[in-house]
C-alpha positions as CSV (number, residue, x, y, z in Angstrom):
1,M,21.5,-1.3,22.6
2,A,20.8,-1.7,18.9
3,T,21.9,1.1,16.6
4,E,19.6,3.0,14.3
5,R,21.3,1.3,11.4
6,K,20.5,-2.1,12.9
7,H,16.8,-1.1,13.4
8,R,16.6,0.1,9.8
9,E,18.0,-3.3,8.6
10,E,15.5,-5.2,10.8
11,I,12.5,-3.2,9.5
12,I,13.5,-3.9,5.9
13,R,14.0,-7.6,6.6
14,Y,10.6,-8.1,8.4
15,G,8.9,-5.9,5.8
16,R,10.1,-8.3,3.1
17,M,9.0,-11.3,5.2
18,L,5.5,-9.9,5.6
19,H,5.3,-9.3,1.8
20,E,6.7,-12.8,0.9
21,R,4.2,-14.5,3.2
22,G,1.3,-12.6,1.7
23,F,0.6,-10.8,5.0
24,V,0.6,-7.5,3.0
25,A,0.0,-6.6,-0.6
26,A,0.9,-3.6,-2.8
27,M,1.6,-0.8,-0.4
28,D,-0.3,-2.2,2.6
29,G,1.0,-2.4,6.2
30,N,3.5,-0.5,8.3
31,L,6.2,-1.2,10.9
32,S,8.0,0.9,13.5
33,V,10.6,0.7,16.2
34,R,11.1,3.0,19.2
35,L,14.6,4.6,18.9
36,D,14.4,6.4,22.2
37,A,11.9,8.3,24.4
38,K,11.3,11.0,21.8
39,R,11.9,9.3,18.4
40,I,10.2,6.5,16.3
41,L,11.6,4.9,13.2
42,V,8.7,4.0,10.9
43,T,8.0,2.9,7.4
44,P,6.8,5.6,4.9
45,T,3.5,5.7,3.1
46,C,3.0,4.5,-0.5
47,V,5.9,2.1,-0.6
48,S,5.8,-1.7,-0.9
49,K,7.0,-3.4,2.2
50,G,8.7,-5.9,0.0
51,A,10.8,-3.3,-1.9
52,M,11.8,-0.8,0.7
53,R,15.3,0.5,1.3
54,A,16.8,1.6,4.5
55,S,16.9,5.2,3.2
56,D,13.1,5.1,2.7
57,L,12.4,4.9,6.4
58,V,11.3,8.0,8.3
59,I,12.0,9.2,11.9
60,V,9.2,11.0,13.7
61,G,8.7,12.6,17.1
62,M,6.1,11.6,19.6
63,D,3.8,14.2,18.0
64,G,3.9,12.3,14.7
65,K,5.9,15.1,12.9
66,R,8.7,14.1,10.6
67,L,12.2,14.7,12.0
68,A,14.3,13.0,9.4
69,G,13.8,11.2,6.0
70,R,12.7,12.3,2.6
71,R,9.4,10.3,2.3
72,N,6.1,11.0,3.9
73,V,5.2,9.3,7.2
74,T,2.7,6.4,7.1
75,S,-0.9,7.7,7.3
76,E,-1.4,5.3,10.3
77,I,1.2,6.8,12.5
78,A,-1.4,7.7,15.2
79,M,-2.0,4.0,15.8
80,H,1.7,3.5,16.5
81,L,2.0,6.5,18.7
82,L,-1.0,5.5,20.8
83,I,0.5,2.1,21.5
84,Y,3.9,3.5,22.4
85,K,2.4,6.0,24.7
86,M,0.2,3.5,26.5
87,R,2.8,0.7,26.7
88,A,6.2,1.6,28.0
89,D,7.3,-2.0,27.4
90,V,6.6,-1.9,23.7
91,Q,9.6,-1.2,21.5
92,A,8.3,-2.3,18.1
93,I,5.0,-2.6,16.2
94,V,3.8,-4.5,13.1
95,H,0.6,-3.8,11.3
96,A,-0.4,-6.1,8.4
97,H,-3.4,-7.8,6.7
98,P,-2.8,-11.5,7.0
99,P,-5.6,-13.1,4.9
100,T,-7.3,-15.5,7.4
101,A,-7.1,-13.3,10.4
102,T,-8.3,-10.3,8.4
103,G,-11.2,-12.5,7.2
104,F,-12.2,-13.0,10.8
105,A,-12.0,-9.2,11.3
106,A,-14.1,-8.6,8.2
107,A,-16.7,-11.1,9.5
108,G,-16.8,-9.3,12.9
109,M,-15.4,-12.3,14.8
110,A,-12.8,-12.0,17.5
111,L,-10.3,-14.8,18.2
112,T,-11.0,-15.2,21.9
113,E,-12.0,-18.8,22.2
114,P,-9.2,-20.8,24.0
115,L,-8.7,-23.5,21.3
116,V,-5.0,-23.8,21.3
117,C,-2.8,-23.9,24.4
118,E,0.2,-22.2,22.8
119,V,-1.9,-19.3,21.9
120,V,-3.3,-18.9,25.4
121,V,0.2,-18.9,26.8
122,G,1.7,-16.6,24.1
123,L,-1.1,-14.1,23.6
124,G,-4.0,-14.8,26.0
125,S,-6.6,-13.8,23.5
126,I,-7.0,-11.7,20.3
127,P,-9.8,-9.2,20.7
128,L,-11.7,-7.4,17.9
129,A,-11.8,-3.6,17.8
130,R,-14.6,-1.8,16.1
131,Y,-14.0,-0.2,12.7
132,G,-12.0,3.0,12.5
133,M,-11.2,5.0,9.4
134,P,-7.6,4.2,8.4
135,G,-5.3,7.2,8.5
136,T,-7.4,9.0,11.1
137,D,-7.3,9.4,14.9
138,E,-10.6,7.4,14.9
139,L,-8.6,4.2,14.2
140,A,-6.3,4.7,17.2
141,E,-9.3,5.4,19.4
142,T,-10.9,2.1,18.6
143,L,-7.7,0.3,19.8
144,E,-7.3,2.2,23.0
145,P,-9.5,-0.1,25.2
146,Y,-7.5,-3.2,24.2
147,V,-3.9,-2.0,24.2
148,P,-3.1,-2.3,27.9
149,R,-4.0,-6.0,28.2
150,H,-3.4,-7.4,24.7
151,D,-0.3,-7.7,22.4
152,A,-2.3,-8.3,19.2
153,I,-5.6,-6.9,18.1
154,L,-7.9,-7.6,15.2
155,M,-9.3,-4.4,13.5
156,S,-12.7,-4.7,12.0
157,N,-12.7,-4.7,8.2
158,H,-9.0,-3.8,8.2
159,G,-6.3,-6.1,9.5
160,V,-4.1,-6.9,12.6
161,V,-1.7,-4.9,14.7
162,A,0.8,-6.7,17.0
163,Y,3.6,-5.4,19.2
164,G,6.3,-6.4,21.5
165,D,9.7,-5.7,23.1
166,T,11.5,-6.3,19.8
167,L,10.5,-6.2,16.1
168,E,11.2,-10.0,16.0
169,H,8.7,-10.7,18.8
170,A,6.1,-8.3,17.3
171,H,6.4,-10.2,14.0
172,M,6.2,-13.6,15.8
173,K,2.9,-12.4,17.4
174,M,1.6,-11.5,14.0
175,E,2.5,-15.0,12.8
176,I,0.7,-16.5,15.8
177,V,-2.5,-14.6,15.1
178,E,-2.6,-15.8,11.5
179,H,-1.8,-19.4,12.4
180,F,-4.5,-19.4,15.1
181,A,-7.0,-17.9,12.6
182,Q,-6.3,-20.7,10.2
183,I,-6.9,-23.3,12.9
184,A,-10.1,-21.5,14.1
185,L,-11.3,-21.4,10.5
186,V,-10.9,-25.2,10.2
187,T,-13.0,-25.7,13.3
188,H,-15.7,-23.6,11.8
189,L,-15.6,-25.5,8.6
190,L,-15.8,-28.8,10.5
191,G,-18.8,-27.3,12.4
192,K,-17.3,-28.0,15.8
193,Q,-15.1,-26.3,18.4
194,R,-13.9,-27.8,21.7
195,P,-12.4,-24.9,23.7
196,L,-10.2,-25.6,26.7
197,S,-12.0,-25.8,30.0
198,G,-11.8,-23.0,32.6
199,I,-9.5,-25.2,34.7
200,D,-7.2,-25.9,31.8
201,V,-7.0,-22.2,31.0
202,E,-6.2,-21.3,34.6
203,K,-3.3,-23.8,34.5
204,L,-2.0,-22.3,31.3
205,M,-2.2,-18.8,32.8
206,V,-0.1,-20.0,35.7
207,A,2.4,-21.5,33.3
208,R,2.3,-18.2,31.4
209,T,3.3,-16.1,34.5
210,K,6.1,-18.6,35.2
211,Y,7.3,-18.4,31.6
212,F,7.5,-14.6,31.7
213,A,8.5,-14.2,35.4
214,G,11.3,-11.8,36.0
215,T,11.0,-10.1,32.6
216,K,9.9,-6.6,31.9
217,Y,6.9,-8.0,30.0
218,F,5.8,-9.8,33.2
219,K,6.1,-6.8,35.4
220,T,4.2,-4.5,33.1
221,K,1.5,-6.8,31.8
222,V,1.2,-10.5,32.7
223,A,1.2,-9.9,36.4
224,S,-1.9,-7.7,36.2
225,S,-3.8,-9.7,33.6
226,V,-7.1,-11.3,34.4
227,P,-6.7,-15.0,33.6
228,L,-10.4,-15.7,32.7
229,E,-10.7,-12.7,30.4
230,I,-9.8,-15.0,27.5
231,M,-12.9,-17.1,28.2
232,T,-15.2,-14.4,27.0
233,P,-17.3,-15.3,23.9
234,P,-16.4,-13.8,20.5
235,E,-17.3,-10.1,20.4
236,K,-20.0,-8.9,18.1
237,V,-19.2,-5.7,16.3
238,S,-22.0,-3.9,14.7
């Protein structure tokens, strides 16, 4: 089991990676890791993710109250707590504003069309949650319907949240979302999309269950997923 020191080092490393890739700017974004059943290690508010130090991080309880650390807790802690409470398999969360994916979120467009096989296998689909005021419980409430079946969610007029069994995997899912958004944007610019057929999607979902078979991820999520849920058209958010 990784030590708290190791988790702190990972959060600093991935925070810098997000900043260097332009997935966050200024003081945007937040990252967290579940330390145990009662404690979460999370980034503070009002600090650049590209210039954080391990000592800047804060430990909070499952009620969101600070247990250790000198800085204030991120204003979006409710979003992190919701995901941890709803998904026992999730051990780390990354929230960022990757430009292309956030552009889709600002346009009210989900990334649910099965255009790329790797995305179908890796994430299934990327739904769009309605707008919720950042820093309030309203934001967490908008995500609640999607958390059980999805590992990455677009947030209308805001950004993206991705999560997984490690911080590395959560960050990878954030990368997948942005990469897929760039591909989807190209198809829109070309004026043509050719989604995978229902049969092809079904085959990919079978491959997906085989890929994750025997893992905690499979037992908690993939096994209960609905294969054709990713064939739904892009959601309209008013």
